[in-house]
C-alpha positions in Angstrom: 19.0 18.9 -10.0 17.4 19.1 -6.3 14.0 20.5 -7.8 14.0 17.6 -10.3 14.6 15.3 -7.6 11.8 16.6 -5.5 9.3 16.7 -8.4 10.4 13.0 -9.1 9.8 12.0 -5.6 6.5 13.8 -5.4 5.2 12.1 -8.5 5.8 8.6 -6.9 2.9 9.3 -4.5 -0.3 9.2 -7.0 1.9 6.5 -8.8 1.8 4.3 -5.4 -2.0 5.1 -4.9 -2.8 4.0 -8.3 -1.0 0.8 -7.9 -2.3 0.2 -4.5 -6.0 0.7 -5.8 -5.7 -1.6 -8.8 -3.8 -4.2 -6.5 -6.6 -3.8 -4.0 -9.4 -4.4 -6.8 -7.7 -7.3 -8.5 -7.0 -9.3 -5.3 -10.7 -9.1 -4.4 -11.5 -10.5 -7.9 -9.4 -13.5 -7.3 -11.3 -16.8 -6.5 -11.3 -18.2 -3.1 -12.1 -16.8 0.5 -9.3 -15.8 2.7 -11.7 -16.4 5.8 -12.2 -20.2 4.5 -8.3 -20.5 4.0 -7.7 -19.1 7.2 -10.4 -21.1 9.2 -9.7 -24.4 7.5 -12.0 -27.2 5.7 -13.5 -28.2 8.7 -14.4 -25.0 10.2 -18.4 -24.0 10.4 -20.1 -21.2 8.8 -20.5 -19.2 12.2 -16.6 -19.4 12.3 -15.8 -18.4 8.7 -18.1 -15.4 9.5 -16.4 -14.2 12.5 -13.0 -14.4 10.7 -14.4 -12.3 7.7 -15.5 -9.9 10.5 -12.1 -9.7 12.3 -10.5 -9.1 9.0 -13.0 -6.4 7.9 -14.0 -8.4 4.8 -17.8 -8.1 5.8 -17.6 -4.2 5.0 -18.2 -2.7 1.5 -15.2 -2.9 -0.9 -14.7 1.0 -0.8 -15.2 1.3 3.0 -12.2 -1.5 3.2 -10.2 0.4 0.7 -10.7 3.7 2.5 -9.5 2.1 5.5 -6.5 0.6 4.0 -5.5 3.9 2.5 -5.9 5.7 5.9 -3.4 3.2 7.2 -1.2 3.6 4.1 -0.5 7.3 4.4 0.7 6.8 7.8 3.0 4.3 6.5 1.4 1.6 8.1 0.7 -1.8 6.1 -1.4 -3.4 8.4 -1.3 -6.8 10.2 -0.6 -10.2 8.4 -3.9 -12.3 8.3 -1.8 -15.4 9.1 0.5 -14.3 11.7 -1.0 -11.3 13.2 2.4 -9.5 12.9 2.8 -6.4 11.1 3.3 -6.4 7.4 6.5 -3.9 7.9 8.3 -6.3 10.0 7.6 -9.2 7.5 8.7 -7.0 4.8 12.0 -5.7 6.5 12.8 -9.3 7.8 13.2 -10.6 4.3 14.0 -7.6 2.1 17.6 -7.6 2.7 17.7 -11.3 1.2 15.9 -10.3 -2.0 17.9 -7.2 -2.3 21.2 -9.1 -2.1 19.9 -11.6 -4.7 19.0 -8.8 -6.9 22.3 -6.7 -6.5 24.2 -10.1 -7.3 22.3 -11.1 -10.4 22.4 -7.6 -11.9 26.1 -7.3 -11.2 26.5 -10.9 -12.8 24.6 -9.7 -15.6 26.6 -6.6 -16.6 29.8 -8.5 -15.7 29.2 -11.1 -18.4 26.6 -9.4 -20.6 28.3 -6.0 -21.7 31.9 -7.6 -22.5 29.7 -10.2 -24.4 28.1 -7.5 -26.4 31.3 -5.5 -27.1 33.1 -8.8 -28.6 29.9 -9.5 -30.7 29.9 -6.0 -31.7 33.5 -5.6 -32.7 33.5 -8.8 -34.6 30.1 -9.0 -36.2 28.7 -11.9 -38.2 31.8 -14.1 -37.0 31.2 -17.5 -35.0 31.7 -15.4 -31.7 29.0 -13.0 -32.7 26.6 -16.0 -33.6 27.4 -17.7 -30.4 26.9 -14.7 -28.4 23.5 -14.0 -30.2 22.4 -17.8 -30.0 23.3 -17.8 -26.2 21.5 -14.8 -25.6 18.3 -16.1 -27.5 18.7 -19.2 -25.5 18.7 -17.3 -22.1 15.7 -15.2 -23.0 13.8 -18.0 -23.6 14.6 -20.3 -20.7 11.8 -20.4 -18.2 13.3 -19.2 -14.7 11.6 -22.2 -12.6 13.0 -24.8 -15.0 16.4 -23.5 -15.2 16.7 -23.3 -11.3 15.4 -26.9 -11.0 17.9 -28.2 -13.5 21.0 -26.2 -11.6 19.7 -27.9 -8.7 19.7 -31.4 -10.0 22.9 -31.0 -11.7 24.9 -29.0 -8.9 23.4 -30.2 -5.7 22.0 -33.8 -6.6 24.4 -35.2 -8.9 27.8 -33.2 -8.4 26.9 -32.0 -4.6 29.0 -28.7 -5.0 26.5 -26.4 -3.7 23.5 -26.5 -1.4 19.9 -27.0 -3.0 18.4 -24.1 -1.1 18.3 -21.7 1.8 20.4 -19.0 2.9 23.4 -18.9 5.6 26.6 -18.5 3.4 28.0 -17.4 0.3 27.5 -20.5 -1.5 23.7 -20.6 -1.2 23.5 -17.3 -3.0 25.4 -18.8 -6.3 22.5 -20.7 -7.8 19.7 -18.4 -7.3 21.5 -15.3 -8.2 22.8 -17.3 -11.4 19.3 -18.3 -12.4 18.1 -14.6 -12.2 21.4 -13.5 -13.9 20.6 -15.8 -17.1 17.7 -14.0 -18.6 19.1 -10.6 -17.7 22.6 -11.1 -19.3 20.8 -12.0 -22.4 18.9 -8.7 -22.9 22.0 -6.5 -21.5 24.2 -8.5 -24.4 21.8 -7.8 -27.0 21.2 -4.3 -26.2 25.1 -3.5 -26.1 25.7 -5.3 -29.3 23.3 -3.1 -31.0 24.2 0.2 -29.7 27.8 -0.8 -30.0 27.5 -1.3 -33.5 25.5 2.0 -34.2 28.5 3.7 -32.0 31.4 2.0 -34.0 29.8 3.0 -37.5 29.5 6.9 -36.5 32.1 9.3 -37.6 33.7 10.2 -34.4 35.1 6.7 -34.3 36.2 6.7 -37.5 38.2 10.0 -36.5 39.5 8.1 -33.6 40.8 5.4 -35.8 42.3 8.0 -38.1 44.3 9.7 -35.4 46.1 6.3 -35.1 44.2 5.2 -31.7 44.8 1.6 -30.8 41.3 -0.2 -31.5 41.1 -0.9 -27.8 41.2 2.7 -27.0 38.6 3.4 -29.8 36.3 0.9 -28.5 36.4 1.5 -24.8 36.9 5.1 -24.4 34.9 6.6 -27.5 32.4 3.9 -28.3 31.3 2.5 -25.4 31.2 5.9 -23.3 28.7 6.8 -26.2 26.8 3.8 -26.0 26.2 3.7 -21.9 23.1 5.7 -21.9 20.9 2.7 -23.6 22.7 0.2 -21.7 22.1 1.9 -18.4 18.4 2.1 -19.0 18.2 -1.6 -19.9 20.1 -2.3 -16.8 17.7 -0.2 -14.5 14.5 -2.1 -16.4 15.8 -5.4 -15.7 15.8 -4.7 -12.3 12.0 -5.2 -12.3 12.3 -8.4 -14.1 15.0 -9.5 -11.6 12.3 -8.6 -8.8 9.4 -10.2 -11.0 11.7 -13.4 -11.5 12.6 -13.5 -7.7 9.1 -15.0 -6.6 9.6 -18.3 -8.9 13.4 -18.3 -8.0 13.1 -17.8 -4.4 10.1 -20.4 -4.2 12.3 -23.0 -6.1 15.6 -22.5 -3.9 13.6 -21.8 -0.7 15.1 -18.6 -0.4 13.4 -16.6 2.5 12.9 -13.2 0.8 10.0 -11.2 -0.6 9.3 -13.4 -3.5 9.0 -16.4 -1.2 6.7 -14.3 1.1 4.6 -13.2 -1.8 4.1 -16.9 -3.0 3.2 -18.2 0.7 0.8 -15.0 1.0 -1.2 -15.8 -2.3 -1.8 -19.4 -1.2 -3.1 -18.3 2.1 -4.9 -15.4 0.6 -3.0 -12.8 2.9 -4.2 -9.7 1.6 -2.4 -7.0 3.6 1.0 -9.1 2.8 0.6 -9.2 -0.7 -0.5 -5.6 -0.9 2.3 -4.4 1.2 5.1 -6.6 -0.6 4.0 -5.6 -4.1 3.8 -2.1 -3.0 7.6 -2.3 -1.7 8.3 -4.0 -5.1 6.8 -0.9 -7.0 8.7 1.6 -4.6 11.9 -0.2 -5.5 11.4 -0.2 -9.1 10.7 3.6 -9.0 13.8 4.1 -7.2 15.9 2.4 -9.4 14.9 4.1 -12.5 15.2 7.5 -10.9 18.7 6.5 -10.0 19.2 5.7 -13.8 18.0 9.1 -14.5 20.4 10.6 -12.3 23.2 8.4 -13.2 22.7 9.7 -16.8 23.9 13.4 -15.9 27.0 11.6 -14.7 27.8 9.5 -17.8 26.8 12.2 -20.3 27.6 16.1 -18.9 25.6 17.3 -21.5 22.3 16.1 -19.9 21.0 18.4 -17.6 17.8 18.3 -15.4 16.3 21.9 -15.1 
């Protein structure tokens, strides 16, 4: 297990380098001049050129990337072009808020999605099954930003039960986490239903029933336990979708996280912050998938990593 863990950690290095290269090139292909944005509309050409020189944008792109990579190997993400603060400080100040939102959203999705999928599989083609599948389709099709705005209108403007945005208390977490969890719970419910239907039709569940076990024991102890591997996989994959959806959700709810930081940095063409934040997102996604692989061995003792 230790050798497997070391190999996986070492394999993240070329992945992150590849992501940094693609991201570096794609940002430079976007329209808009960062120096012009920072200087303002009334700036003179000389002032814009001075800013370009300070940011290193006057150098060839391969030289810019080589300089960026030399900083990256020293765990230095550079400085923000807007605030001149280290990008690492900008990220660490907002990372806990994004992780809180992601963990709460994933927890809510599992809390509602897995039971909904189980009930739907136990009673296939019933009105409960149709309700779950229709709700899942509705949740998967719902735009995150639209749902967030509708929740703000309903619970903040009309009912005045919850704050419309910001942070500071547990009440501020409810609306953005529920918005993120909506499309995740749909995926988890659909996957749980399909895997449980397949597991409940296999011979070992028939044998368990023939032994006189209660249906609840057959479903939970036998069927669900053997169906957990695909469900865990989907939960891990949805973490990446939660991080992607955090950009829109945090913007709608004025949540001070990495998603809002990326949005503000894109508007300001702040390349160092965009690159650093997306690299952190990629690293989090890699670590979550590594944790999912390790959880496989805990759920199914037959799985071994040699």
